[in-house]
N, C-alpha and C positions, 0 to 999 in steps of 0.2 A: 366591456366585460365588468360584471359586478364583483363585489368583494367575495361573495360566496363562490363564484367561478375562479377567483384568484387563489383561494385557500389551498387547493390541491397543488398548485404550482409552487406556492410558498413552502409547503412541506416537502415537495420533491427537491427543491433547491437546498433546503436544510439537510435533508438526508444525503444528498450528493456531496455537500460540503463536509459533512461529518465523515463520510466514507473516504473522501479524498484526504482529509486531515489524518484519518487513521492510517491509510496506506503510506503516506509520507512519514508520519511520526513512528508508527510501529514498524514500517518497512525498513528503516535503517537499523533498528535494534534486532529485527529478524535477520538482517544481513550480517550484523556483527555475530550473531549466534551461528550462522552458517559458516563463518570464517574461523570459528573457534578451533576446529581440528587442524588448522594450518599453523597455529601459533604455539609458542613455547609456554611453559607453565607460568612464568612471570608475565608474559604478554597477555595471557588469558585473564589474569587478575586485573590488569589495567583495562582490558577491553570490557570486562564486566563493570568495572568502576565507571567507565565512560557512559554506560547506559543505565546504571543503577538508580539514579534519582528520577529517571523519566519513564522507564519501560512500562511500569504498571499503570501509570496515569495515561500513557498513550492509548492503552486499550479501552479507556473510557469512551473514546470517540466511536469505537466499534459498537459498544453497548448502546450509545446514543443513536447511531444510524439504524441499527436493527430495531431499536425501540420505536423510532419514528415509523419504520416500515410496518411494524405490528399494529400500532394504534391509529395511524393515519391511513394506511393502505392494507387493511386486514385481508382482503381477497388476494392481493398480490403476495402477502406474507405467507398465506396458506399454500398458494401455488408454488412459490419458490422453495419453501421448506419441504414440501412434499417431493418435489423433483430432485432436490439437492440434500436430502436428509443425511446420506452417508458422508459426503465430503464435509458437510457442516459438523457432523459428529467428530470426524477425524481432525478437523481444524481445532475444535474445542479441546480434544485430547492433547493435541500438540501444544496449545497454549497452557494447559494445565501442567504438562510435563515441563515446560519452560519455567513456570512459576515455582514448581516444587524444586527443580534442579537449581534455580537461582539462589534459593535460600539454603538448601542443604549442602551445596558445594563448598560454602565457606565455613560450615559447621562440622562437616564430616572429617574423619581422619584422612591423612595423606593417602593411605591405601585405597580409600573410597572416592577421593576427590576426582580422579580420572573418570570413574564411572559416571558421576554426576555431570562432568563436562560433556561426556558423550550423550547423556540424556538431554542436556541443554541443546546440543547440536541437532539431535534427532527431533526434538520438539519443534525447533525452528524450521527444520526442513519439512516436517509433516504439515505444519500450519501454512507454510509458504506454498507448497505444492497443492494443498487443498484449496487455497484461495485462488490459485491460477486455474484450477479445474472448474471451480464454480464460476469464475469470471467468463471463461470460455463458453460454458453452456448458457450463461445468462445472456451473452451477446447474441447467441443464435436462437433466443426465444425458448430455451429449454427443450429444443427438439431432440429427438433420439435418432440414432443411426451412426454408422461407422465414420462417416465424414465429419459429423459433429463431435464425436468422441476424439477423433484425430486432431481436430482443431483445438478442443479443450486440452488435450495432452500437450500440444505445442505451447499453449499459454502456461500450462502447469510447469513447463520447463523454463520458459522465458521469464516468468515473474520472479522466481527465486534468483535467477541471474541478475535481474534488475535490482533486487533487494541487496544482493552481494555488492554490486557496484555502488549503491546508495550507502550501504554500511561501510564500505571502504572509504568513501568520501567523508563519512562521519568521523572515522578514525583519523584520517588525514587532518581534519579540522580540530579534533579533540585531544590528540596525543602529540608527542614529539619524540625525537631520538630514533632509536632503531625501529620501534613499532610504527612510527609515522612513515619511515622509509619503506618498511615492509608493506604498509597499507597502500602505498603508491604502486608497488608491484602487483598487489592483489587487484587493484583497480584496473591496471593495464590488462591483466588476464581476463577479468570479467567483461571488459568493454567489448571484446570481439563477439562472444555469444549473445550479448544484449543487442548489438547492432544487427547481427544475423537473424536473431529471433524476431526482433521488431519488424525487420524487412519482410520476412516470410509471413508473419501474421498479417501485416498490412496488405500483402498480396492475396492472402487466403480469405480475409474477412469478407470482401465483396462476393467471393465465390460461394460462401456458406450462407450469406444473408442477402436476399434480394432487396430488402429494405435499405440496408446500408449501401448497396451498389447504386440504387436509384438516388439516394440522398447525395452521395459524393460525386457521382459521375454524370450528373445532368447539368446542363448549362442554364443559368450562369453560376450555379452553386459551386461547380468545380473550380472556377477562377477565384471566387470569393473565399473558398476554403483552402486554396493552395498555400497560403502563408503558414498554416498549421504544420503540414509535413516538412516544409522548407525550414521553418524555425526549429523543428525537432532535429532535423539532420544537422543544422548549424550548431545547435547546442551539444549534440553528441560529438561532432567534429572538434569543437572548441574544448570540450571536456578532455578528449584524448590528447590534444595539443598541450593543455594545461598540465597534464601529468608529467610532461617532460620539462617543465619549468623548474629551475632551482628555487624560485620564489614560492613554489607551492609548499615547500617545507618551512616557509617562514610566514611573512605577513599575508600572503595570498592563499593560505591553506584552506580558506572557505570556498574557493572557486569551484572545485570539482563537485562538492556537495550541492551548492546552489544550482549549478548547471543540471545536475541529475534531478533535483526537485523541479526545475523548469520543464524537463522532459515529462515528468509525471503530470504536471499541470496541463501541458499541451495535450497529453493523452486523455486526460479527464474531459477537456473541452470537446475534443473530437468524439469521445464516447457519448457525452451529453447530447451533442447535436444529432448523433446517429440514433439515439433512443427516443428522444422527445417526439411526440407526446405520450409515449408508452411508459408504463412502469415495468411491464414485462413485454419484451419486444414482440410485436405482432399479435399480442393476446389481450392485454389489458391496458387501456389508456388511463391517464390520470383521473378523469372524471368517473370512469367505470370502477376503478379500484378504490377510490377515496371513501372515507367514512362520511356520514351526513354532515352538512355544513354546521349544524348545531354542535355536533361532537368536535369538529375541527376547531371551532371557536374556543371551546373549553380547553382543548389540548394546546392551542396556541398560547393561552395564558401561562400554562405550565412550562412550555418551551421557552417563552420569553423570559421566564425567571431562571431556568436551569442552564440554558445554553450560555448566556453571558458569564455565569458563575464558573462553568467548566472552562470556557475560554480564558477567563481571568486567572484561574488556578494554573492553567497550562503556561500562560505567559509568565506568571510569577515564578513557577518552578524552573523554567528555563533561564530566567533572569538571575535567580539566586545561585543556581548551580552551573552557570556559564563559566567558560574558561577551560584550560587544559585539565584532563583527568590525571589524577595522581595514583598513589598506591592505594589499593583496596583496604579499607579499614572498617571494622565493625566494633561497636562498643560492647 
């Protein structure tokens, strides 16, 4: 394989890593937003403080992933955006609502603060559901029909539940006292729909996609891939067990969050295996969708400069603002 042949694979890998990073990093703060309606006023302030230094920068990875799709795979970008224009628009509206509510809730009068909290919750829900709907249709190759809509709807419900569990794990790790204990209860409640949803989707995916069925249930691939679902089940089981530990409120507060991140990583590897070598399942391969090698080489120079900067900033931000969240303060 020549370097020109490798270029589309490099950009596909970069796009995949960008989207995975976004899902994990923005996933927990979307989950925190979805939990806002269950918290007291004082708890809401601490919850916002726990994501305050990070949430805006987390969305940079979404911009990076979509940007790579646009410039490296323009044919796929046009196909995906044409098929998913409405849910993409709804997702962006949700993200805008979150951004506006995040800033205005701390500056509004007490009589208006509750309204902005509801807007923050609604924006988080709208963005999460839209992402789940898009993922469901993307997995099925953007096909239309009631069975594909039903599959997308199932993921549109399961993904917010997974975000809630991830967000609860974040709060367990980043808070203490009454809110931390409450986050453990929220995680226990979210665990059941996550497990049920993932189980049903795992069963349904081979039914709606013949490509996925052939990839996973042919020999010897089935045996080689078996560790992925087994490790996912083990991570989810250990996560539920860890929520009953007394130590999860102390030095092992990081365990539920790390285990849920592990579940997302395993899901990403399974999805990547199912899709490759397509950019759009059963429609466009990497080579068919990619820009010309000359264009990709120029783009690669820009990516080589920007991606390390984004990664370095992300690491720096998390290092500086690590530790337990305290009272929400604005200068």
